[in-house]
C-alpha positions as CSV (number, residue, x, y, z in Angstrom):
1,M,0.0,-0.1,0.0
2,A,1.5,3.3,-0.9
3,L,2.3,6.1,1.5
4,E,0.1,8.5,-0.2
5,N,-2.8,6.4,0.1
6,L,-2.7,6.3,3.8
7,T,-4.4,9.8,3.9
8,A,-6.4,12.0,1.5
9,T,-4.5,14.6,-0.2
10,G,-7.3,16.8,-1.5
11,N,-6.5,20.7,-1.8
12,A,-9.2,21.0,1.1
13,R,-7.3,19.1,3.7
14,K,-6.8,21.0,6.6
15,K,-3.9,20.7,9.1
16,T,-4.2,18.6,12.2
17,M,-1.9,20.4,14.3
18,M,-0.7,23.8,13.7
19,T,2.8,25.3,14.3
20,R,3.5,28.7,15.7
21,R,6.7,30.8,15.8
22,S,5.5,33.4,18.1
23,T,2.9,34.1,20.7
24,A,1.2,36.8,18.7
25,F,-0.4,33.9,16.9
26,A,-1.3,31.8,19.8
27,L,-4.7,33.1,20.8
28,L,-5.9,32.7,17.1
29,A,-4.5,29.0,17.1
30,L,-6.6,28.2,20.1
31,L,-9.8,29.7,18.7
32,C,-9.3,28.3,15.3
33,F,-8.0,24.7,16.1
34,G,-11.1,23.0,17.0
35,A,-12.8,23.7,13.8
36,L,-9.9,22.9,11.8
37,Y,-9.1,19.8,13.9
38,A,-12.5,18.3,13.0
39,A,-11.9,19.0,9.3
40,V,-8.7,17.1,9.0
41,F,-10.3,13.8,10.2
42,A,-13.3,14.7,8.0
43,A,-11.1,14.6,5.1
44,G,-7.7,13.3,5.8
45,I,-8.1,10.0,7.2
46,K,-8.1,6.8,5.3
47,K,-8.6,3.2,6.6
48,S,-5.9,0.8,6.8
49,E,-6.5,-1.9,4.0
50,S,-5.1,-4.6,6.3
51,A,-7.7,-7.1,7.2
52,E,-5.8,-8.2,10.3
53,T,-7.1,-7.0,13.4
54,S,-4.4,-6.0,16.1
55,L,-4.6,-8.2,19.2
56,L,-3.3,-5.0,21.0
57,N,-6.2,-3.2,22.7
58,V,-5.2,0.4,22.3
59,R,-8.0,1.6,24.8
60,E,-6.2,-0.6,27.4
61,L,-2.8,0.8,26.6
62,Y,-3.7,4.2,26.6
63,A,-6.4,3.7,29.5
64,Q,-6.8,7.1,31.3
65,T,-4.9,6.4,34.4
66,A,-2.1,7.9,36.0
67,D,-0.3,4.7,36.3
68,T,-0.6,3.8,32.7
69,Y,1.1,7.1,31.6
70,A,3.9,6.4,34.0
71,V,4.4,2.9,32.3
72,T,3.9,4.5,28.6
73,G,5.7,7.7,29.0
74,S,2.7,9.6,27.4
75,D,1.2,12.7,28.7
76,V,-2.3,14.0,29.0
77,F,-3.5,17.4,30.2
78,K,-6.8,18.1,31.6
79,T,-6.6,21.7,30.7
80,P,-7.8,23.7,27.5
81,S,-5.6,23.5,24.5
82,R,-2.0,24.3,25.2
83,I,0.9,25.3,23.2
84,F,4.0,23.3,23.7
85,S,7.4,24.5,22.4
86,Y,10.0,22.6,20.6
87,E,12.2,22.9,23.9
88,R,9.6,21.7,26.0
89,L,8.7,18.7,23.8
90,A,12.5,17.9,23.6
91,Q,12.4,17.6,27.6
92,M,9.6,15.2,27.2
93,S,11.2,12.9,24.6
94,D,10.6,9.2,25.2
95,G,13.2,8.2,22.5
96,R,11.1,6.0,20.6
97,L,12.0,7.3,17.3
98,L,15.7,8.1,17.7
99,L,17.7,7.3,14.9
100,I,20.8,5.3,15.8
101,N,23.1,4.4,13.2
102,G,26.5,4.9,11.8
103,N,26.0,8.4,11.3
104,N,24.0,9.3,14.3
105,A,25.4,8.3,17.7
106,A,23.3,7.4,20.7
107,P,22.6,10.1,23.2
108,D,24.4,9.9,26.6
109,V,21.3,10.0,28.4
110,V,19.2,6.7,28.2
111,P,15.6,7.7,27.6
112,G,12.9,6.2,29.8
113,E,13.1,3.8,32.9
114,L,14.9,0.6,32.6
115,V,13.5,-2.5,34.2
116,N,14.7,-6.1,34.7
117,I,13.7,-7.8,31.6
118,A,13.3,-11.2,33.3
119,D,10.4,-9.8,35.2
120,Y,8.6,-9.5,31.9
121,V,9.6,-12.1,29.4
122,W,11.7,-15.4,29.4
123,T,15.4,-14.6,29.3
124,L,18.7,-16.5,30.2
125,D,20.3,-13.5,31.3
126,K,18.7,-12.4,34.9
127,N,20.7,-9.1,34.5
128,L,19.3,-7.9,31.4
129,T,17.5,-4.7,31.4
130,G,15.5,-2.7,29.0
131,N,13.0,0.1,28.5
132,I,9.8,-0.3,30.4
133,E,7.6,0.2,27.7
134,A,9.5,-1.8,25.2
135,A,9.6,-4.7,27.8
136,T,5.7,-4.6,28.5
137,M,4.8,-4.7,24.9
138,L,7.8,-7.4,24.1
139,K,5.5,-9.5,26.9
140,R,2.4,-8.9,24.9
141,L,4.1,-9.9,21.7
142,F,5.5,-13.1,23.3
143,D,2.2,-13.8,24.8
144,S,0.5,-13.6,21.5
145,A,3.1,-15.9,20.0
146,A,2.4,-18.5,22.6
147,D,-1.3,-18.3,21.9
148,A,-0.3,-19.0,18.2
149,G,1.6,-22.1,19.4
150,Y,5.1,-20.5,19.5
151,G,5.7,-20.3,23.4
152,K,9.6,-20.7,23.3
153,F,10.5,-17.0,22.3
154,R,13.1,-15.4,24.7
155,A,15.2,-12.2,24.8
156,T,18.8,-12.7,24.5
157,D,19.8,-8.9,24.5
158,F,18.5,-5.6,25.3
159,Y,20.1,-2.6,27.0
160,R,23.9,-2.4,26.7
161,S,26.2,0.2,28.3
162,H,28.8,2.1,26.2
163,E,31.6,0.0,28.0
164,L,29.7,-3.3,27.3
165,Q,29.2,-2.3,23.4
166,R,32.8,-1.3,23.4
167,D,33.9,-4.8,24.6
168,L,31.6,-6.5,22.2
169,Y,32.9,-4.5,19.4
170,D,36.4,-4.8,20.2
171,N,36.1,-8.6,20.4
172,A,33.9,-9.4,17.4
173,A,35.4,-11.5,14.9
174,D,33.0,-10.1,12.3
175,K,32.4,-6.5,13.2
176,S,29.8,-6.2,10.4
177,F,27.2,-7.5,12.9
178,V,28.3,-5.3,15.8
179,S,28.1,-1.7,15.8
180,P,30.8,0.8,17.0
181,P,30.4,1.9,20.5
182,G,28.1,5.0,20.7
183,H,26.2,3.6,17.5
184,S,24.1,0.6,18.8
185,E,20.5,0.8,19.4
186,H,21.1,-1.3,22.2
187,Q,22.4,1.7,24.0
188,I,19.1,3.4,24.2
189,G,17.3,0.2,25.7
190,L,14.8,0.1,22.8
191,A,16.3,-2.7,20.8
192,A,15.5,-6.6,21.6
193,D,17.4,-9.4,20.3
194,I,15.1,-12.4,20.1
195,S,15.7,-16.1,19.9
196,Y,13.6,-19.3,19.9
197,D,14.7,-22.1,21.7
198,G,17.7,-22.9,19.7
199,V,16.1,-22.5,16.4
200,N,17.6,-20.5,13.7
201,I,15.1,-17.5,13.6
202,G,16.1,-16.3,10.3
203,N,15.1,-19.4,8.6
204,S,12.1,-21.0,10.7
205,E,8.3,-20.7,11.0
206,Q,8.8,-19.2,14.3
207,G,11.0,-16.4,12.7
208,A,8.5,-15.8,9.9
209,W,5.8,-15.5,12.4
210,I,7.6,-12.9,14.7
211,A,8.5,-10.9,11.8
212,K,5.1,-10.6,10.5
213,N,3.5,-9.9,13.8
214,A,5.9,-7.8,15.7
215,H,4.4,-4.6,14.5
216,R,1.1,-5.1,16.0
217,F,3.0,-4.5,19.3
218,G,5.2,-1.6,18.3
219,F,8.2,-3.4,17.2
220,V,9.9,-3.4,13.8
221,L,12.5,-5.8,12.1
222,R,15.3,-3.1,12.3
223,Y,17.7,-4.8,9.6
224,P,15.6,-6.5,6.8
225,P,18.0,-8.3,4.1
226,H,16.8,-5.9,1.4
227,K,17.6,-2.7,3.2
228,T,21.2,-3.1,3.8
229,E,22.4,-0.2,1.7
230,I,20.2,2.0,3.7
231,T,20.8,0.7,7.3
232,G,24.4,-0.3,6.8
233,I,23.9,-3.5,8.7
234,P,23.5,-6.8,7.1
235,F,20.5,-8.8,7.8
236,E,19.8,-9.5,11.4
237,P,16.5,-11.5,11.8
238,W,16.9,-11.5,15.7
239,H,17.2,-7.8,16.1
240,F,13.9,-5.9,16.7
241,R,13.5,-2.2,17.6
242,Y,10.5,-0.7,19.5
243,V,9.1,2.4,17.9
244,G,5.5,2.2,19.2
245,L,2.0,2.6,17.6
246,P,1.3,3.5,15.0
247,H,4.8,4.1,13.8
248,A,5.4,0.2,13.6
249,R,2.2,-0.3,11.7
250,I,3.0,2.2,9.0
251,M,6.6,1.2,8.5
252,Y,5.5,-2.5,8.2
253,E,2.7,-1.8,5.7
254,N,4.9,0.2,3.6
255,D,8.3,-1.6,3.9
256,L,9.9,1.2,5.4
257,V,13.1,0.9,7.8
258,L,13.4,3.8,10.2
259,E,15.9,6.0,8.1
260,E,13.1,6.0,5.5
261,Y,10.3,6.6,7.7
262,I,11.9,9.6,9.1
263,D,12.7,11.0,5.8
264,Y,8.9,10.5,5.0
265,L,7.9,12.3,8.1
266,K,10.1,15.2,7.4
267,Q,8.4,15.5,3.9
268,N,5.1,15.1,5.2
269,E,5.1,17.1,8.5
270,E,1.5,16.4,9.5
271,K,-0.4,13.2,8.8
272,A,-3.5,11.6,10.0
273,F,-3.8,7.5,10.4
274,L,-6.8,5.3,11.1
275,F,-5.8,1.7,12.1
276,D,-8.2,-0.8,13.7
277,G,-10.9,1.8,14.5
278,V,-8.2,4.2,16.4
279,R,-7.1,7.7,15.2
280,Y,-3.7,9.1,15.4
281,A,-2.2,12.5,14.3
282,V,1.5,12.6,13.6
283,S,3.5,15.8,13.3
284,Y,7.0,16.6,12.7
285,L,8.7,19.8,14.0
286,S,12.1,20.7,12.5
287,D,12.3,24.2,13.5
288,C,13.8,24.6,17.2
289,G,11.7,27.8,17.5
290,A,8.4,26.1,16.4
291,S,5.5,25.1,18.7
292,I,2.6,22.9,18.4
293,V,-1.1,23.2,19.7
294,I,-2.5,20.2,21.5
295,P,-6.0,20.0,22.5
296,A,-7.1,19.2,26.1
297,D,-7.4,15.4,27.1
298,H,-5.5,14.1,24.0
299,I,-2.9,11.5,25.0
300,F,0.3,12.3,23.2
301,S,4.1,11.6,23.1
302,A,6.8,13.2,21.7
303,S,10.3,11.7,20.6
304,L,13.6,13.6,19.2
305,D,14.5,11.5,16.1
306,N,18.3,12.4,16.5
307,T,18.5,14.4,13.2
308,G,17.2,17.6,14.6
309,G,13.5,16.9,14.7
310,I,10.7,16.1,17.1
311,I,8.1,13.7,16.2
312,V,4.6,14.2,18.1
313,T,2.4,11.4,18.3
314,A,-1.4,11.9,19.5
315,W,-3.9,9.4,20.0
316,I,-7.1,10.9,19.2
317,G,-9.6,8.3,20.3
318,A,-11.4,5.4,19.0
319,V,-13.9,5.5,16.4
320,E,-17.3,3.9,17.7
């Protein structure tokens, strides 16, 4: 399915979220936003053509409780529409869409809370840690796999410190499969290496299942075989990156790796999506002086992309 078919592109399409460079336009934005916001969803959303229904209950994941916000890293504000500056959004970044590769180094600060992975999924390394939201969703992915008859998936790697990454790189016989220290996704705690009870996950029905279904829980196969020239990394069937919803779904259905997806968002700064009856709005801010208007009671998250931009994802609500 082509990207341009995900949303309507008519000239009458209104923008979902509006950026403002100065407070002089703030009041006007607040007054006008309600009408424009309704218009974009009347004209700008096209349903996914996928017949598959996600097992993930989005209402449950984003249930309006403080505990859930603490787990997911999302924010909700029970106030009138507010304007958030680029700087404020950067402070709120959950890191889910940070691009880490040979050209973009991992930040010094690990985004989000790290938890013990053994408390969530099967792993032989009892000291393994990872991002709490990624660990939560990996458990849901493994539970779904077990329901489908594949109950022996386990996590073999997740978060790595800079020192551990350096040791692995220095001692690797084939460095093409190990990123240099500072350039590994594992250093932000959002990448999981997955195995299946001794089976070669790259050439098995178990591996095919996880590659086909991971996106439903916010994970993407980060280094597919046909994207090596873009990612700079050979095919790694075991390496899955958590980017969250709806991003994993969009990337999967359009065969995009993270480098391509971020480029797409840069070219299409505001997009609306409808998946499984749930509305999302995704905005890209590339100007550090920009601001964005977010209506009250809309659950949203923000992530730096590590190339100078911020991606804001809003869950608008379920379509009844």
